[in-house]
N, C-alpha and C positions, 0 to 999 in steps of 0.2 A: 476401268469404267464399265459398269454393268449396262448391257443393252437390253432393251425391252422388245418383245415380239411386235411386229407390225399388227395394227388393229384392223379388223374387218367387221363391218356391221351389215347384217343380212336383214332386209326388210321383207318379211313374209316367211311363215313357217310351214309352207306346204312341202310337197315332195322335193321340188327343185331347190327351195331355200335350205331345207335341212341337209340335202345332199351336198350342196355347195359349202355350207358351214362345216360339215364333217370333213370334206375334202381339204378345205383350207386349214382346219385344225390339224389334220394329218400332216400338213406341210409346214407347221410351225407358226401359224397365225393365231393371234388372240381373237376369238370370234364372239360376237354377240348377235343373237337372233331376236328380232322384234316381231311378234305376231299379234295382230289386233284382236283376234278372236279370244274368248276367255279360256279356251283349251285347244288342244290339237285334234279334237274330234274331227275327222276329215269329212268334207262334203263329197259324197260319192260312195258307191258301194264297193266296187272292186276295180282292179287295174290289171291289164294284160302287159306282160313284159316280154319283149322280143330279145333275141340273143344280143343285140347291140346294147341294150340297157343292162342286161345281166353282166356283160363284160365291163361296163362302167362300174357296176356294183362290186365287181371283183377288185377294182382299184381301191375301193373302200374296205375290202376285206370281208364282205358279207354276201358275195355272189352265190357261193355254194349253199350257204344257209338259206337264202331266199329260194334257190332252186328246190331245196329239200322241203320247204314250207309250201311250195306251190301246189295249188289245188287242181289245176288243169294242165294237161301235158300235150295239148294241141290236136287231138283227134277231132275231126268234124268236117264242116264244109258249108256250102251255100244251098238253100232250098227255096222253093216257091211256097206261097201261102197254103196251097193244097198238099204240100208235103213232098213234092218231087225234088230229088237231088239234082242240082245243076252242076255241082262240083264237089268232090270229096278229097280229103287228104288225111294225113296221119302225123303223129308226133315223129315217127321215124323219118318220114319224108322231109319234114321241116328241119330236123336236126342234121340230116345228110346235106341239105341244100345250104344251110347257114352255119353249120358247125355248133349248133346248140338248140335247145328246146324253145318253144313258145309256151309261156306259163301264165297262170292267172291266180291272183291271190287278193285278199281283201286289202283295201287302201289302209285301213287301220293297222294292219300288221306291218306293212312297209313303213308307214309313218312312225310307228313305235320303234321299229328297229333302227331307223335313221336317227331318231332323237336320242337313242341310247348311245350313239357314237359321240355325242357332244360332251364337252367337259361340264362338270357341275356348275350351275349358275349361268350358263351361256344362254339359255332359252328364257325369254320373257314373254308371257302371254298377256292379253288385255293391254297391249302396248301399241297404240296407234302412232305410227312413225311418219314423219314428213322430211323429205330431203330439203334441207335449208340451203346447202351449197354443195354442188357436185365435185368441188375441188378445182384446181387450176385447169382451165380448158386450153391454155395456150400451148401446152406441150403434151406429148404422149405421157401417160401415167406409167412411169418406171420407178419402182420403189425398192427399198432394201427390206427383205423379210425380217431380218433380225433386229431392226432398229427403226425408230421414227425417221422420217425423211430429213436429211441435213439441209442447212441453209442453201438456197439456190435451186432446190428441187420444187416441184409443184406443191402448193399448199394443200392441206388435208381437206377432205370432204366433211360436211357437218350434217348431222341428223338430229332432229328434235323429236322427243317422245314425251308428251305432257310437259312438265316443267323441266325435264332433263334435256341436255344437249350433249351429244357425243361427237367427238372428232375421230376420224378413221383414215387410214391410208387407202382403204378400199371400202366402197359401199356397193352392195349387191341388191338390185331391185328384182325381187322374186315375188312381186305382189299381184300377180295374176293378170287376167285378160283386161281388166279395167285399171291397169297400173297407174298410180299417181306418180311414181318415179319416172315412168316412160313419158308422161305428159310434161313433167318438169324438164326432162332432158331435150325433148323434141316437141315443143308446144305447137308447132305448125303441122304436126302429123294428125291425120283425121281420126286415128284411134281405131278401135274395133267396130266392126259393122255386123249386122245380122246376117247369118249364113243362109237363111231361108228355111230353117227347120228347127223344131224343138225336140228335146230328148226326155225320156223317162228312164229311171234306173231303180233297181230294187234288189235286195237280198232276201230270198224267200225260203223258209224251211219246207223241204219236200223230201223227207226220208224215204228211201226205197225206190225212188224214181230212177228209171234207167233209160237213157237216150244219149245219142252222140251230140256233142256240142255243135251248134249250128248258128248261122245267121241267115235270116229269111228275108228275101227282097220281094216286096209287093209293088203296087203302083203308088209312088210317093210315100211309101211306108217301109220301115225296116223293123224286124224283131230279132233279138239274139238271146239264146238260152245256153247256159254253160253250167253243168253240174259241178259242185265242189265236194271235196272229200268228207266234209263234216256233215253232209246231209242237206246242206242248203244249195240253192240254185241262184246264180247271178243272172239276172235278166235285164235287158234294156230294149228300148224302142225309140223310134224316131219317125217324125211325120212332117211333111211340108205344110206349114200353117203360118198365118200372119204372126208377127212378133207380139209378145206380151199377152198371149191368150192364156186362159185358165178354164178348167172344166166348170160347168155350171153347178155341179154337185161335188164330186171329188175325182181325183186323178185315176184311181182304180176303175171307177165307173167309165171314165173316158177311154181307158185302155180296153175295157170289155166291149165298148161300142166299136172300137177300131180293129181289135185283134181277137175278139172272143170266138170267132168261127175259123181261126187259122188251125193249122195241123197240130197234132200232139207233139210236145206237151204244153203248148201255149195255154189252152183252156185250164189245164190242171194248175199251172203256175199262177194264173190269174185268180183261180178259186182259192188258192192258199195265200194270196197277197192281202195284207191289211191296208186300208186306205192311207193310214199315216206312214206306211212304209215305202211309199212311192215318192221319189224325188223327181221334180220336173224343172228343167232349165232350158231356156233358149240358147242356141249355139251362136256365139260371136267369134269372129276371127279378124286377123289383120289382113285385109285385102291388099293393102299397099305395104310392101316391106319397109322396114326402117332403113335409114341411110347407114347406120352403124349400131352396134350393140354397146357402145361405151361413149362417154364424154367425160373429160377430166379424169377423176378417180372413181367414177361410178359406172357400173355395168348393169345390163339387163340379162335375165335368163328366163327360160320357160315361157309361159304364156305372156309374160310381160314383154318378151322380145319377139315372139313369133307364134302367137295364138293361131291355132289351125283347127279345122273341123276334125271330129274324132273318127273319121271314116277309115283311117289307117291305124288307129290305136296308138299313135306315136306322140301325143302331147306330153304325157309323163315321161315316156322313154327319152324324148329329146331333151327334156329338162334335166334328167340324170346325166345324159351325155354332156350337156352344157356345164354341169357342176364340176365334173372331173377335168374337163378341158380348161375351164376357168382357173381351177387351182393350179394347173400346169403353167398357164400364161398370166398368173395374177400380177406379176411384176411388169407385164408388157401388154396392156389392154388392147392396143391396136392389133396385136397378134391374135387375141381372142376373137375379135370381130372378124378378122381375115379368115380364121378357121371356121367359125360357126355360121356366119351369115349366109354364105353360098349354100352350104348343106341344108340348113333349116329352111331357107327360102324355097329350095327345090322340093323338099318334102312337103312343105305347106301347100305349094301349088299342086302337087300330086294329090294331096288330100282333097283339095277343091275339085279336081277332075273326077276323083272317085265318087265324091258326093253327088256330082251331076249325074253320074252313071247309076249309082244304086238308089238315088232318090227320084229317078225319072218317074213321071206321073202319067204320061199318055199311054193309052192301051197299045197302040202300034209300036211306040218306042220301047215299051216294056217287053213286048213279045220279041222284038228284034234283039234287045239286050240279053234276054234269057237264052235265046238260041245261040248267040255269039259266045256267051259264057260257057254254055254246055259244050259247044263245038271245040273251043280252045282248050278246055279242060280234058276233053277226050283225046286230044292229040299231043299232050305233053303235061308238064306239071300243072297242078290246079292253079286257076287264076288267082286264088287266094295267096298261094305261095309266090307266084310271079310278081305280085304287087309289092313284095318285100325285097325284091332284088335291088341291090345298091343301098338298102337301108339296114336290114338285119345283119348283114355281114360286116358292119363297121366294127373296128377295134380301136381302143384307145391308142392313138398314134405314138405316144411317147413310151408305151410299154416296151416297144422294140427299139427305141432310140431314134425313130424316124419322125419327121415332121408331119403335120396333118394333111398336107395337100393330096397325097395319094389315096386318102380315105374319103374325100368329098364325093 
């Protein structure tokens, strides 16, 4: 009798969804990825990858390749709008502390490389998917990877995409911060809420510019600038504003009003920015953790499971971690929840605390914050590096044959 591989349907073709599909395919699953957008053109300009995510990519076999492609190797620090350095660090210090570099590359590059790991025909774009049935909720989802579940095991999950219906031994909800899969699994959960600030992101051609990577903290405002090897600059900004706002003219003009008099190279970056090249998105997060990351045969990962503010740069990193750990626990979904929920909840809460610190708006609070950051960085490792303790040193637990508990 010929057995068929167990089937996995991934809803969402972002970084987490593609990584999960690649990891499951690597472990013998038949994978289908359903992405509602017409293409994989990513929303967002660039992504920073810490050593924890790079080690997860090692599991997929592309860690070293991504390290080689990386545009930024971690030199930089924190500044004030006038240009004073509050804290400085280097790639060498980061690598020594966490056993690897902090790197930055375009999202398009990472998305393309992950998609290339999938078997032909696995990826379907312009496919709006709906979870019709999460699978049998009465028992933990434990399945056989080499065959469809036998009689007496929980029933398969079902997904609809247009006129098509797919059955699967595993459905992965990787459909982002406004996840429809999450709502289907936990309809009583309040979902994502506004984090109190909006962000702007851009990739700007600025050949010949020389400056150290930095993040600058103002009063209720943040600016970050990072040079890339190809002559472009990745820049981002954040400001505490009411939700749903938009510039009366264009977002570049809004950035000029808010950041045009900040230190070099901010004015030069803005001068080289085209209005249509600025992405603006309000930040939403899950203020209340989910009770679990699975129900029946359906699981959540990435922003669908634990959307967090970007203040630690860990949203995409945690999605990649989720992906490889899910592949390890794909036949025992309660173990996936037990592994990932405590770690990601702690990191999400830390990201909220950092947002309160670096988005502080009062004059006195800002002055005290800057003094504390400078003093702490003068007496030990930069605050920037300390913030990654317990995060960037994560390693895929099964790579050494140990269970995940020691890495949480």
